[in-house]
C-alpha positions as CSV (number, residue, x, y, z in Angstrom):
1,X,-79.3,29.9,87.8
2,X,-78.6,26.4,86.7
3,X,-75.0,25.6,85.9
4,X,-74.5,24.0,82.5
5,X,-72.3,20.9,82.2
6,X,-69.6,20.9,79.6
7,X,-69.0,17.5,78.0
8,X,-65.7,16.8,76.2
9,X,-65.9,14.0,73.7
10,X,-63.5,12.6,71.1
11,X,-64.2,13.6,67.6
12,X,-65.0,10.0,66.7
13,X,-67.6,9.6,69.5
14,X,-69.1,13.0,68.6
15,X,-69.6,12.0,65.0
16,X,-71.0,8.6,65.9
17,X,-73.5,10.3,68.2
18,X,-74.6,12.6,65.4
19,X,-74.9,9.7,63.0
20,X,-77.1,7.9,65.5
21,X,-79.3,11.0,65.6
22,X,-79.7,10.9,61.8
23,X,-77.2,13.5,60.8
24,X,-75.2,12.9,57.6
25,X,-71.5,12.5,58.7
26,X,-68.5,10.8,57.1
27,X,-67.0,8.4,59.6
28,X,-64.4,7.1,57.1
29,X,-62.2,10.1,57.7
30,X,-62.1,9.6,61.4
31,X,-61.6,5.8,61.1
32,X,-58.5,6.4,59.0
33,X,-57.1,8.9,61.4
34,X,-57.8,6.6,64.3
35,X,-56.2,3.6,62.6
36,X,-53.0,5.7,61.9
37,X,-52.9,6.5,65.6
38,X,-53.2,2.8,66.6
39,X,-50.4,1.5,64.4
40,X,-47.6,3.9,63.6
41,X,-45.8,3.0,60.4
42,X,-42.6,4.9,59.4
43,X,-40.2,4.5,56.5
44,X,-36.5,4.9,57.3
45,X,-33.1,4.5,55.8
46,X,-31.4,6.0,52.7
47,X,-33.8,6.7,49.8
48,X,-31.6,4.7,47.4
49,X,-31.8,1.6,49.6
50,X,-35.6,1.6,49.6
51,X,-36.1,0.4,46.0
52,X,-37.5,-1.7,43.3
53,X,-34.9,-3.4,41.1
54,X,-34.7,-5.9,38.2
55,X,-33.7,-9.4,39.0
56,X,-31.6,-11.7,36.8
57,X,-34.7,-13.7,35.7
58,X,-36.6,-10.7,34.5
59,X,-38.8,-10.2,37.6
60,X,-38.7,-7.3,40.1
61,X,-37.3,-7.2,43.6
62,X,-38.8,-5.0,46.3
63,X,-36.9,-3.6,49.3
64,X,-38.4,-1.3,51.9
65,X,-37.3,-0.5,55.4
66,X,-40.1,0.2,57.9
67,X,-40.7,0.7,61.6
68,X,-44.1,-0.4,63.0
69,X,-45.2,0.5,66.5
70,X,-48.4,-0.6,68.2
71,X,-49.5,2.5,70.0
72,X,-52.4,0.8,71.9
73,X,-52.3,-0.9,75.3
74,X,-53.2,-4.4,73.8
75,X,-51.5,-6.7,71.3
76,X,-52.4,-6.5,67.6
77,X,-52.7,-9.5,65.4
78,X,-51.7,-9.4,61.8
79,X,-54.4,-10.4,59.2
80,X,-52.6,-9.3,56.0
81,X,-49.8,-7.1,54.7
82,X,-50.0,-5.6,51.2
83,X,-47.9,-3.3,49.1
84,X,-49.9,-1.4,46.4
85,X,-47.9,-0.2,43.4
86,X,-49.1,2.3,40.8
87,X,-49.5,-0.6,38.3
88,X,-51.4,-3.8,38.4
89,X,-48.9,-6.2,40.1
90,X,-50.3,-9.7,39.8
91,X,-47.2,-11.6,40.7
92,X,-46.3,-9.9,44.0
93,X,-45.1,-12.2,46.7
94,X,-43.4,-11.6,50.0
95,X,-40.0,-13.3,50.1
96,X,-39.9,-16.3,52.5
97,X,-36.9,-17.2,54.6
98,X,-34.9,-20.2,53.3
99,X,-32.4,-22.6,54.9
100,X,-28.8,-22.5,53.5
101,X,-26.6,-25.5,54.2
102,X,-22.9,-25.7,53.9
103,X,-20.3,-28.3,54.8
104,X,-17.4,-27.8,57.2
105,X,-14.4,-29.6,55.8
106,X,-12.5,-29.6,59.1
107,X,-15.3,-31.1,61.2
108,X,-16.9,-33.1,58.3
109,X,-20.3,-31.8,59.4
110,X,-23.0,-29.9,57.6
111,X,-24.2,-26.6,59.1
112,X,-27.2,-24.6,58.2
113,X,-28.7,-21.1,58.8
114,X,-31.8,-19.1,57.9
115,X,-31.5,-16.3,55.4
116,X,-33.5,-14.2,52.9
117,X,-32.2,-14.4,49.3
118,X,-33.5,-13.0,46.1
119,X,-33.7,-15.3,43.1
120,X,-30.7,-15.7,40.8
121,X,-27.1,-16.9,41.1
122,X,-25.9,-13.5,42.3
123,X,-29.2,-12.7,44.2
124,X,-28.9,-10.3,47.1
125,X,-28.8,-12.1,50.5
126,X,-29.8,-10.7,53.9
127,X,-29.7,-12.3,57.4
128,X,-33.0,-13.0,59.1
129,X,-32.3,-10.6,61.9
130,X,-32.4,-7.7,59.5
131,X,-35.7,-8.7,57.8
132,X,-39.2,-8.6,59.4
133,X,-41.2,-10.7,56.8
134,X,-41.5,-13.5,59.3
135,X,-42.7,-11.1,62.0
136,X,-45.7,-9.9,59.9
137,X,-47.2,-13.2,58.8
138,X,-50.8,-14.2,59.4
139,X,-51.5,-14.3,63.2
140,X,-48.3,-12.6,64.2
141,X,-48.5,-10.3,67.3
142,X,-47.4,-6.7,67.5
143,X,-47.0,-6.1,71.2
144,X,-47.8,-2.7,72.7
145,X,-45.1,-0.1,72.5
146,X,-42.6,-2.6,71.1
147,X,-41.4,-1.5,67.7
148,X,-40.8,-4.0,64.9
149,X,-38.1,-2.6,62.6
150,X,-36.3,-4.0,59.6
151,X,-36.5,-4.8,55.9
152,X,-39.6,-6.0,54.0
153,X,-38.5,-8.0,50.9
154,X,-40.7,-9.2,48.0
155,X,-40.7,-10.2,44.4
156,X,-43.0,-9.3,41.6
157,X,-43.5,-9.5,37.8
158,X,-41.5,-7.7,35.2
159,X,-40.9,-4.0,35.8
160,X,-43.0,-1.7,33.5
161,X,-41.1,-0.6,30.5
162,X,-41.7,3.1,31.1
163,X,-39.9,3.1,34.4
164,X,-36.6,4.8,34.1
165,X,-33.5,4.5,36.2
166,X,-33.7,6.7,39.4
167,X,-37.5,7.3,39.1
168,X,-39.3,7.6,42.4
169,X,-42.4,5.3,42.9
170,X,-45.1,6.2,45.4
171,X,-46.6,3.0,46.7
172,X,-48.8,2.2,49.7
173,X,-48.1,-0.3,52.5
174,X,-51.3,-1.6,54.0
175,X,-51.2,-3.6,57.3
176,X,-54.6,-5.2,58.1
177,X,-55.1,-6.3,61.7
178,X,-57.5,-9.0,63.0
179,X,-60.2,-6.3,63.8
180,X,-60.3,-5.7,60.0
181,X,-58.8,-2.2,60.3
182,X,-56.4,-1.1,57.5
183,X,-53.3,0.8,58.6
184,X,-51.8,2.7,55.6
185,X,-48.5,4.4,54.9
186,X,-47.2,5.9,51.7
187,X,-43.8,4.3,50.8
188,X,-41.4,5.9,48.3
189,X,-39.2,3.5,46.3
190,X,-36.2,4.2,44.1
191,X,-36.1,2.5,40.7
192,X,-33.0,0.6,39.8
193,X,-32.7,-1.1,36.4
194,X,-30.1,-3.6,35.2
195,X,-27.5,-2.0,32.9
196,X,-27.5,-3.3,29.4
197,X,-24.5,-5.5,28.6
198,X,-22.3,-4.2,25.7
199,X,-22.5,-6.4,22.5
200,X,-19.1,-7.8,21.6
201,X,-18.1,-8.3,18.0
202,X,-17.4,-11.9,17.1
203,X,-13.7,-12.5,16.5
204,X,-12.6,-14.1,13.2
205,X,-11.8,-17.8,13.5
206,X,-8.8,-17.8,11.1
207,X,-5.6,-15.9,11.5
208,X,-5.9,-14.0,8.3
209,X,-9.7,-14.0,8.1
210,X,-11.5,-10.6,8.1
211,X,-14.7,-9.9,9.9
212,X,-17.9,-10.0,7.8
213,X,-18.4,-6.8,5.8
214,X,-14.8,-5.8,6.0
215,X,-13.8,-7.0,2.5
216,X,-13.4,-3.4,1.1
217,X,-11.8,-1.9,4.2
218,X,-8.4,-0.3,3.6
219,X,-5.7,-1.6,5.8
220,X,-4.3,1.2,8.0
221,X,-0.7,2.1,7.8
222,X,1.3,1.1,10.8
223,X,3.8,3.5,12.3
224,X,6.6,2.6,14.6
225,X,6.2,4.5,17.9
226,X,9.8,5.6,17.8
227,X,8.9,9.2,18.7
228,X,6.2,10.4,21.1
229,X,4.5,12.3,18.4
230,X,4.0,9.1,16.4
231,X,2.4,7.1,19.3
232,X,-1.4,7.5,19.5
233,X,-2.0,5.1,22.3
234,X,-4.3,2.1,22.4
235,X,-7.6,2.2,20.5
236,X,-10.9,1.8,22.4
237,X,-12.2,-1.7,22.7
238,X,-8.8,-3.5,22.6
């Protein structure tokens, strides 16, 4: 009796063999699973720290903390990094590092350092060692089993009006390598909107001038706070 040989093949190889024989198979599912095995992408950190937030100039800031690990035995080369949001974001741009210069009064010399800073006078600033934007530019290498971990920072257009404070946004981070394989990971971002500033009433210019529209307001009677029952405390807004 002839002994049968048992061949063990990977699912991808088996489907490719069936496809070559003319069988209708969907290789897209396998390629996605295979891509996720090649480059592992994980989101970490507090949910509130991974966020989209309004900038002073009306645009949107993006902050996401990720960990990328090349699970293959060879280096990967970055072709493109993209963050897909649920809306059509046409002004999306990864934040580049910038050089900050300051003068040392004691030594009378100027010093400089690299940083990442969001637009605006009070824009959030992070040191380069905490950000990985520069590690994922075109042509950058991801070495085997050497994780790249840190913040990805970006700016975009105005935030959609229907986004409310604290809403969770499901976006997708896509890292494309030089072999044209897309490595995808769902990223959850927290929505942070600027608080509306209270509108202050304009003070009258003259000492005895009343505010506009107050001509028919009856003047309140003033009581001396000689007893605790007569004292009402300061009114709101003073």
